[in-house]
N, C-alpha and C positions, 0 to 999 in steps of 0.2 A: 431770359432763356428758359426753355422747358425741356425736360428729359422724358423720353418714352422708353420703357424697358419691358422686355418680355423674355421668357426662357423656358427650356424644357430639358428634362433628363430622362434617358431611356435605357433599359437594360441591354438593348442590342439583340442580336440573333444567336449568339453563342454562349453567353454567360448566364448562370443561374440566378445571380443576384446583382444588384446595382450598387457599386462601391463609390459612385460619383455623388457629389452633393453640390447644390448651388444656392446662392443667396441673392435675393433682390430686395433691397431696402431703399426705396426712393427718398424716404424722410432723412436718412443718413447720407444719401448719395453714395451708397456702398453696394458693390456688386462683386460676387466671388464665385469662382469655379474651383472645385477641389476633386481630385481623382485619387481615391484611396488605394492602398496596397497592403498586403499582409494577410491574405485569406479573406473569406467572406465576412466574418465578424470583425476582423481587424481593419480591413479596408473601409467598411461602412462606418465603423466607430471613428477611425482617424479623420475621414473627410467631414463627418458630422461635427466632431469636436472642433475641427478647424474653423468651419463657418460660424459655429456658435460662439467660439472664443473671440474671433475677430470682430464679430458684430458687437459683442458685449464690451470689448475694449474701446472700440470706436464710439459707441454710445456713451460710455463713461467719459471719454475725453471731450466729447461735444457738450454733454450735460454739465460738466464741471467748469464750463467756460474756458476751456483750454485756449490759450492765446493763439496758437497756430491756426485755429479755425476762424478766428475773428480778426486777426491782424491784417491791416491793409498794406501789404507789401507785394512787390513784383514776385512772380513765381520763383525765379532763381534764388531769392532771399528767404523764401517761406520756410518756416520750421515744421510744417505739417508732415513732411516725410518721416520725421522721427517717431511720432506716435503711431503712424501707419506701420512702420517697421517693427515697432515694439509690439503691436497687436499680433503680427505674424510670429514674432519670437515667443510671445505668450502662448500662442496656439501650439508651437513646437514643444515648449516645456510641459504643457498640459497633456499632450498626446504621449510624450515620452514617459511621464510618470504614471499615466493611466496604464500603459503597457507593463510597467514594472510591478504594479499592484495586481494585475490580472495576467497570469502566465499564458492564458489562451490568446492573449493579444500581443504577445512578444513579437517584435519586429515590424509592427505596423507603422505606417507613415502615409503621407499624402502629398500630392502636388498642391500648390496654392497659386492661383492667379487672381489678383484682386484689383479693382478699379475704385478710386475714391474721387468724387467730384466736389468742388468747392467754389464759392464765389471768387471772381477774379478782378484784379485791377485793370486787366486788359479789356477795353471796351468791346462788347460783342463776342465775348468768349467766356469759357469756364476753365478754371484750373483743373486739370485731370492728372491724377497720380496713379501710377501702376506699381504694384508690388508683386513680385514673382519668384517662385521657387518650383523647379521641376520642368516638365515638358508640356503642360497645358499651355494654351496660347491666347494671345490677344492680337487681333488684326484691327487695323484702323482703315476704314474706307472713307476716303475724302475725294470728292468730285468723281473722277473716273479712274482713280488709282486705289490700290490696296497694298498695305504693307504690314508685315508681321513686326510688331513693336516689342514683343517679348523675345528673349533668347532662350532656346531650349537648353536646359541643363541635362544633357544626355550624352551617352558614349558616342553615338554616331555624329552628333554635332561637333564634339571634340575631334573626331576623326576627319570631318570635313574641314574644320579650321586648320588642322595639321597637314592637309593635302593628301591624306591617306586614301580617302574615298571621295567620290563625287556625290552631289546631292541626289542624283538619280539612283546611284548605288545604295545610298543610305535608305531609300524607300524599301529596298528589297533585303536589307541586312537583317540577319537573325538576331542582331543586338539592338534593334531599333527601339525596343521597349525598356532598355536599361537606362535609368536616370542616374545622374551623378550627384544630385542634391534633392533632399526631400524634407518635409516638415514632420518632425516627430520621431524619425528613426534614431536620431541622436538628440541630446538635450538642447543643443544650440544649432542654429542654422544661419548661413549667410543669405540675406534677402536682397535681391535686386530691387531698387526703387528708382523710378524716374518720373519726371513731370513734363507735361506739355500743355499748350493751350488748345482746348477743344472748341471748334468753331461750329456755327449753325450748319447743319447738313452732315456733320461727321457721324459715322456709325462705328461703334466698337463691337466687334464680334469676338466673344470669349468662348473658348471651347476646350474640351478634353481631347486627348489624342485619338479617341474613338472616332472623332470627326476628321481631325487634321491628317490622320494616316490614310484617309480614303477620299477626301475631297480637296481639290487643289485651290490655291489662292484665287486664280482667275475665275473659278466656278463660284466661289464665295462672292466675289465682286459682281458677277452676273446676277446672282440671286438677290443680293442686296439692292441692286438697281431695279430688278423686276418687282420686288416686294417692298416698294417704297410707300409713303403715305400711310393710309389706314391699313393697308395689307401687311404692314410690318409684323403684326401679331401672328401672322401665318408663317413667318420666316423660320423660326426654330424648328417647327415640325417638318417643313420642307427640307431643311438641311439634315435633320435626323433621319428622315425617310430615305434620303439619298445615300447616306452612309449605310443604312440597313439594306438597301437594295444591292449594295456592293459587297455584302457579306456580313456587315455588322458584327465583326469579330471581337468587339469590345463594347463596354458601356459608352453611350454617346450623350454628351451634354453640350448644349448651345445656349448662350446668353447674349442678348442683343441690347445695346444701349445706344439710343439715337439722340443727338443734340439738335434742338429746334429753336428757331427764333419765335418769340411770342408775337 
């Protein structure tokens, strides 16, 4: 199996600074999107610390010969979600204590949406693990379908699940930017972790809400289909440009990971 990855982060049309961060590390099979909050300095610091800490912890786990990365077990029995979760928890601890030491960074935090790929016992597949906190998203495009595989930790999503508002009403809600869970605002955080088998042809689209608030799922599917093959390197800019054309009211980050058969 071969992995092709590409990404772009952009300040957008309305913000003075970019508080998003992204990580592409093909050697580790690790990909992260983080959308910081807490003012210019705080947001930038939180998202940067998140991607740096997660990368460091996963690198340490791999280099130490951590059993979950090497054990030959089926995905449901894998122990790999634990070091993955611990990496995000470590980022939370790091950000929280950095804010305590620097008063100007008080209240900072970040979303984290991360993808970790590993060899699989499933023939013709890779094990794909998703770790998620906040409202940045991961979409999976498979064949002619697209599905959001992360769940937004946001006030409007809670309202949708409770039947208080509809999905269409949520798009216009003045509360749509309020998240219910973040990395670093408190010392500990609950991390959603899930695993799935990634097949040849699968495309993961990871993004901050600067994209998902302005670009629909079906549009993401259309553009992934159009920018296939070698053109995939153009896809992040195409999607970022589309969000900016529609107002670009937030920072916009897009990270694409495609699974290919060698």
